N, CA and C of each residue as an Amber inpcrd file, in Angstrom:
protein
   309
   0.8400000  -1.1790000   0.0000000   0.0000000   0.0000000   0.0000000
   0.8840000   1.2420000   0.0000000   0.4920000   2.2170000  -0.7730000
   1.2650000   3.4570000  -0.8400000   1.1390000   4.2070000   0.4740000
   2.2270000   4.8640000   0.8460000   2.2250000   5.6180000   2.0920000
   1.2350000   6.7780000   1.9870000   0.4540000   7.0090000   3.0140000
  -0.5130000   8.0890000   3.0170000  -1.8800000   7.6900000   2.4850000
  -2.0090000   6.4920000   1.9380000  -3.3020000   6.0250000   1.4330000
  -3.9440000   5.1720000   2.5250000  -5.1690000   5.5160000   2.8870000
  -5.8790000   4.7830000   3.9410000  -6.2160000   3.3760000   3.4680000
  -6.3030000   2.4490000   4.4090000  -6.7280000   1.0990000   4.0700000
  -8.1730000   0.9010000   4.5270000  -8.8670000   0.0490000   3.8000000
 -10.2710000  -0.2270000   4.1040000 -10.4850000  -1.7370000   4.1440000
 -11.4430000  -2.1990000   4.9700000 -11.7390000  -3.6280000   5.0090000
 -12.7040000  -4.0090000   3.8780000 -12.4200000  -5.1370000   3.2280000
 -13.3110000  -5.7040000   2.2110000 -13.3100000  -7.2190000   2.3770000
 -14.2640000  -7.8640000   1.7270000 -14.3150000  -9.3230000   1.6770000
 -14.2750000  -9.7410000   0.2170000 -13.6690000 -10.8880000  -0.0300000
 -13.6850000 -11.4990000  -1.3580000 -14.2700000 -12.8860000  -1.1700000
 -15.3060000 -13.2190000  -1.9490000 -15.9110000 -14.5370000  -1.7870000
 -16.0990000 -15.2350000  -3.1260000 -16.0550000 -16.5570000  -3.0440000
 -16.2410000 -17.4170000  -4.2160000 -16.8310000 -18.7300000  -3.7390000
 -17.9050000 -19.1470000  -4.3700000 -18.5200000 -20.4380000  -4.0580000
 -18.2540000 -21.3650000  -5.2340000 -17.2000000 -22.1300000  -5.1170000
 -16.8550000 -23.0950000  -6.1530000 -17.5610000 -24.4030000  -5.8910000
 -17.3330000 -25.3390000  -6.7470000 -17.9250000 -26.6760000  -6.5510000
 -17.2490000 -27.3300000  -5.3380000 -18.0150000 -27.5140000  -4.2950000
 -17.5030000 -28.1690000  -3.1050000 -16.6560000 -27.2950000  -2.2030000
 -16.5710000 -26.0150000  -2.4740000 -15.8000000 -25.1430000  -1.5930000
 -16.4400000 -23.7670000  -1.5160000 -16.3650000 -23.1860000  -0.3530000
 -16.8350000 -21.8240000  -0.1470000 -15.6870000 -21.0430000   0.4630000
 -15.2710000 -20.0090000  -0.2330000 -14.1610000 -19.1880000   0.2450000
 -14.6850000 -17.7950000   0.5570000 -14.4180000 -17.3270000   1.7480000
 -14.7790000 -15.9810000   2.1650000 -13.5790000 -15.4120000   2.9010000
 -12.9000000 -14.4860000   2.2410000 -11.6550000 -13.9430000   2.7690000
 -11.8290000 -12.4790000   3.1270000 -11.3690000 -12.1050000   4.3020000
 -11.4180000 -10.7190000   4.7350000 -10.0140000 -10.1510000   4.6600000
  -9.9020000  -8.9280000   4.1480000  -8.5980000  -8.3060000   4.0290000
  -8.7250000  -6.8010000   4.0420000  -7.5980000  -6.1450000   4.1420000
  -7.5090000  -4.6830000   4.0890000  -6.8070000  -4.3290000   2.7770000
  -7.3730000  -3.3770000   2.0540000  -6.7690000  -2.9100000   0.8110000
  -6.7080000  -1.3860000   0.8390000  -5.9180000  -0.8310000  -0.0470000
  -5.8540000   0.6260000  -0.1630000  -7.2150000   1.1550000  -0.5900000
  -7.5680000   2.3170000  -0.1060000  -8.9000000   2.8720000  -0.3780000
  -9.1330000   3.1800000  -1.8530000  -8.0820000   3.2180000  -2.6510000
  -8.2530000   3.4680000  -4.0870000  -8.0950000   2.1960000  -4.9140000
  -8.2210000   1.0230000  -4.2780000  -8.0400000  -0.2570000  -4.9690000
  -9.2070000  -0.5820000  -5.8870000  -8.9000000  -1.3130000  -6.9400000
  -9.9350000  -1.8150000  -7.8510000 -10.3540000  -3.2100000  -7.3950000
 -11.4310000  -3.6850000  -7.9790000 -11.8870000  -5.0520000  -7.7070000
 -10.7670000  -6.0340000  -8.0530000 -10.1280000  -5.8510000  -9.1950000
  -9.0250000  -6.7450000  -9.6050000  -7.9140000  -6.7500000  -8.5510000
  -7.5120000  -5.5860000  -8.0860000  -6.4330000  -5.5000000  -7.0990000
  -6.8190000  -6.1840000  -5.7880000  -8.0630000  -6.0180000  -5.3700000
  -8.5190000  -6.6640000  -4.1310000  -8.5160000  -8.1790000  -4.2810000
  -8.9790000  -8.6710000  -5.4180000  -8.9890000 -10.1230000  -5.6510000
  -7.5550000 -10.6520000  -5.6510000  -6.6640000  -9.9630000  -6.3260000
  -5.2630000 -10.3980000  -6.3860000  -4.6370000 -10.3970000  -4.9860000
  -4.9150000  -9.3730000  -4.2050000  -4.3500000  -9.2540000  -2.8600000
  -4.9040000 -10.3070000  -1.9010000  -6.1080000 -10.8060000  -2.1720000
  -6.7600000 -11.7500000  -1.2580000  -6.0990000 -13.1240000  -1.2570000
  -5.4260000 -13.4920000  -2.3390000  -4.8440000 -14.8260000  -2.4470000
  -5.8420000 -15.8860000  -2.8690000  -7.0450000 -15.4840000  -3.2130000
  -8.0870000 -16.4490000  -3.5650000  -7.7550000 -17.2200000  -4.8450000
  -6.9860000 -16.6090000  -5.7390000  -6.6380000 -17.2890000  -6.9910000
  -5.7150000 -18.4820000  -6.7440000  -4.9470000 -18.4470000  -5.6680000
  -4.1130000 -19.5940000  -5.3200000  -4.9580000 -20.7010000  -4.6870000
  -6.0140000 -20.3250000  -3.9740000  -6.8800000 -21.3100000  -3.3250000
  -7.8770000 -21.9280000  -4.2940000  -8.2030000 -21.2190000  -5.3640000
  -9.1410000 -21.7130000  -6.3790000  -8.4850000 -21.5360000  -7.7530000
  -7.5190000 -22.3940000  -8.0870000  -6.7510000 -22.2190000  -9.3220000
  -7.5920000 -22.3470000 -10.5970000  -8.8070000 -22.8450000 -10.4880000
  -9.6750000 -22.9520000 -11.6650000 -10.1900000 -21.5910000 -12.1320000
 -10.0470000 -20.5760000 -11.2990000 -10.5310000 -19.2380000 -11.6490000
  -9.6040000 -18.5780000 -12.6640000 -10.2050000 -18.0750000 -13.7290000
  -9.4820000 -17.2770000 -14.7110000 -10.0440000 -15.8700000 -14.6010000
  -9.2930000 -15.0030000 -13.9750000  -9.7900000 -13.6650000 -13.6550000
 -10.2440000 -12.8980000 -14.8870000  -9.6650000 -13.1920000 -16.0430000
 -10.0460000 -12.4720000 -17.2570000 -11.3430000 -12.9810000 -17.8830000
 -11.8760000 -14.0970000 -17.3940000 -13.1170000 -14.6030000 -17.9850000
 -14.2800000 -14.7110000 -17.0010000 -14.0280000 -14.5530000 -15.7050000
 -15.1260000 -14.6550000 -14.7280000 -15.8740000 -13.3330000 -14.6260000
 -17.0990000 -13.4310000 -14.1520000 -17.8870000 -12.2310000 -13.8570000
 -17.7450000 -11.9530000 -12.3750000 -17.7580000 -10.6800000 -12.0350000
 -17.6090000 -10.2800000 -10.6370000 -18.6960000  -9.2810000 -10.2840000
 -18.9510000  -9.1600000  -8.9940000 -19.9360000  -8.1980000  -8.5340000
 -19.6330000  -7.7720000  -7.1170000 -20.3750000  -6.7830000  -6.6660000
 -20.3020000  -6.3230000  -5.2900000 -21.7240000  -6.3360000  -4.7510000
 -21.9390000  -7.1400000  -3.7190000 -23.2680000  -7.3130000  -3.1210000
 -24.3280000  -7.6410000  -4.1750000 -24.0130000  -8.5500000  -5.0990000
 -24.9880000  -9.0200000  -6.0710000 -25.1720000  -8.1470000  -7.2930000
 -24.4620000  -7.0660000  -7.4100000 -24.5550000  -6.1790000  -8.5850000
 -23.3050000  -6.3690000  -9.4200000 -23.4800000  -6.6820000 -10.7030000
 -22.3360000  -6.8860000 -11.5760000 -21.4520000  -5.6490000 -11.6330000
 -20.1570000  -5.8660000 -11.5970000 -19.1610000  -4.7990000 -11.6700000
 -18.0590000  -5.2320000 -12.6250000 -17.2430000  -4.2800000 -13.0190000
 -16.0660000  -4.6060000 -13.8230000 -14.8720000  -4.7530000 -12.8820000
 -13.8210000  -5.3580000 -13.3810000 -12.6110000  -5.5250000 -12.5810000
 -11.9460000  -4.1850000 -12.2670000 -12.2910000  -3.1550000 -13.0290000
 -11.7110000  -1.8260000 -12.8130000 -12.5210000  -0.9590000 -11.8460000
 -13.6330000  -1.4790000 -11.3310000 -14.4490000  -0.7230000 -10.3780000
 -13.6610000  -0.5050000  -9.0870000 -13.8160000   0.6510000  -8.4920000
 -13.1520000   0.9730000  -7.2290000 -13.9730000   0.3940000  -6.0760000
 -13.2890000  -0.2590000  -5.1370000 -13.9910000  -0.8330000  -3.9860000
 -14.1630000   0.2210000  -2.9030000 -15.1740000   0.0000000  -2.0660000
 -15.4360000   0.8990000  -0.9430000 -15.3840000   0.0970000   0.3500000
 -15.3220000   0.8090000   1.4210000 -15.2410000   0.1990000   2.7480000
 -16.3660000  -0.8180000   2.9470000 -16.0090000  -2.0020000   3.4100000
 -16.9220000  -3.1010000   3.7370000 -17.5930000  -3.7360000   2.5120000
 -17.0980000  -3.4990000   1.3010000 -17.6530000  -4.1690000   0.1210000
 -17.4030000  -5.6730000   0.2130000 -18.3530000  -6.4530000  -0.3060000
 -18.1730000  -7.8960000  -0.4660000 -18.0360000  -8.1510000  -1.9660000
 -16.8430000  -8.4500000  -2.3900000 -16.5660000  -8.7130000  -3.8030000
 -16.8800000 -10.1780000  -4.0640000 -17.7510000 -10.4240000  -5.0220000
 -18.1950000 -11.7830000  -5.3200000 -17.6610000 -12.1950000  -6.6860000
 -17.1000000 -13.3890000  -6.7410000 -16.6290000 -13.9560000  -7.9970000
 -17.6370000 -15.0180000  -8.3850000 -18.2460000 -14.8540000  -9.5510000
 -19.3100000 -15.7560000  -9.9850000 -18.7550000 -16.8300000 -10.9120000
 -19.1970000 -18.0580000 -10.7060000 -18.8030000 -19.1190000 -11.6250000
 -19.7930000 -19.1620000 -12.7770000 -19.3950000 -19.7210000 -13.9100000
 -20.3030000 -19.7660000 -15.0680000 -21.5410000 -20.6190000 -14.7760000
 -22.6450000 -20.2580000 -15.4010000 -23.8700000 -21.0450000 -15.2510000
 -23.7250000 -22.3700000 -15.9840000 -24.2650000 -23.4240000 -15.3870000
 -24.2340000 -24.7420000 -16.0240000 -25.3260000 -24.8360000 -17.0780000
 -26.4810000 -24.2640000 -16.7990000 -27.6110000 -24.3170000 -17.7260000
 -28.2500000 -22.9390000 -17.8130000 -28.8590000 -22.6560000 -18.9310000
 -29.5790000 -21.4020000 -19.1200000 -30.8120000 -21.4170000 -18.2130000
 -30.9700000 -20.4560000 -17.3070000 -32.0960000 -20.4720000 -16.3630000
 -33.4600000 -20.4780000 -17.0500000 -33.5920000 -19.7600000 -18.1610000
 -34.8870000 -19.7350000 -18.8620000 -35.2210000 -21.1070000 -19.4340000
 -34.2230000 -21.7600000 -20.0170000 -34.4480000 -23.0910000 -20.5850000
 -34.7750000 -24.1000000 -19.4920000 -34.0930000 -24.0330000 -18.3670000
 -34.3650000 -24.9460000 -17.2530000 -35.7870000 -24.7480000 -16.7410000
 -36.2460000 -23.5010000 -16.6530000 -37.6110000 -23.2090000 -16.2180000
 -38.6280000 -23.8000000 -17.1930000 -38.3610000 -23.6490000 -18.4860000
 -39.2700000 -24.2180000 -19.4990000 -39.3690000 -25.7320000 -19.3690000
 -38.2300000 -26.3860000 -19.1570000 -38.2360000 -27.8540000 -19.0180000
 -39.0340000 -28.2710000 -17.7900000 -38.8450000 -27.5720000 -16.6720000
 -39.5930000 -27.9200000 -15.4610000 -41.0840000 -27.6990000 -15.6650000
 -41.4620000 -26.6010000 -16.2980000 -42.8800000 -26.3120000 -16.5370000
 -43.4750000 -27.3400000 -17.4840000 -42.7260000 -27.7500000 -18.4850000
 -43.2090000 -28.7440000 -19.4390000 -43.4320000 -30.0940000 -18.7990000
 -42.5730000 -30.4900000 -17.8740000 -42.7180000 -31.7950000 -17.2360000
 -43.8710000 -31.8100000 -16.2370000 -44.2360000 -30.6760000 -15.6990000
 -45.3480000 -30.6110000 -14.7370000 -46.6910000 -30.5110000 -15.4320000
 -46.7300000 -29.9530000 -16.6190000 -48.0140000 -29.6810000 -17.2640000
 -48.6300000 -30.9130000 -17.9020000 -47.9120000 -32.0220000 -17.9990000
 -48.4110000 -33.2200000 -18.6540000 -49.7540000 -33.7120000 -18.1410000
 -49.9370000 -33.8730000 -16.8460000 -51.1910000 -34.4030000 -16.3170000
 -51.9700000 -33.4160000 -15.4810000 -51.5690000 -32.1850000 -15.4730000
 -52.2150000 -31.2230000 -14.5930000 -52.9720000 -30.1480000 -15.3830000
 -53.5520000 -30.4810000 -16.5010000 -54.2640000 -29.4730000 -17.2810000
 -55.6240000 -29.1930000 -16.6750000 -56.0090000 -27.9300000 -16.6250000
 -57.3280000 -27.5570000 -16.0980000 -58.3660000 -27.6530000 -17.2020000
 -59.5660000 -27.9190000 -16.7850000 -60.6740000 -27.9600000 -17.7500000
 -61.7300000 -26.9930000 -17.3590000
């Protein structure tokens, strides 16, 4: 951290397959999401993460890696979806409607 720059607490979290990582750390107040993720060490704990291809957010809102973090932000690293949510909903609705038609 540069001298004279205040540090702020943030969290970095990732829910991988079979693992949940929630790391608390202090970063410079002018840090980006990318810098906070790099400083957290989470990439060493979850080597499957490719920072250039994952989506990230803060408290459930999508952000870019260049977004500036604020005090007490929870930076979330999202894994790719396995199935399209709309298609999965259609399949579930189709399987239920077979014998449940109203007259």
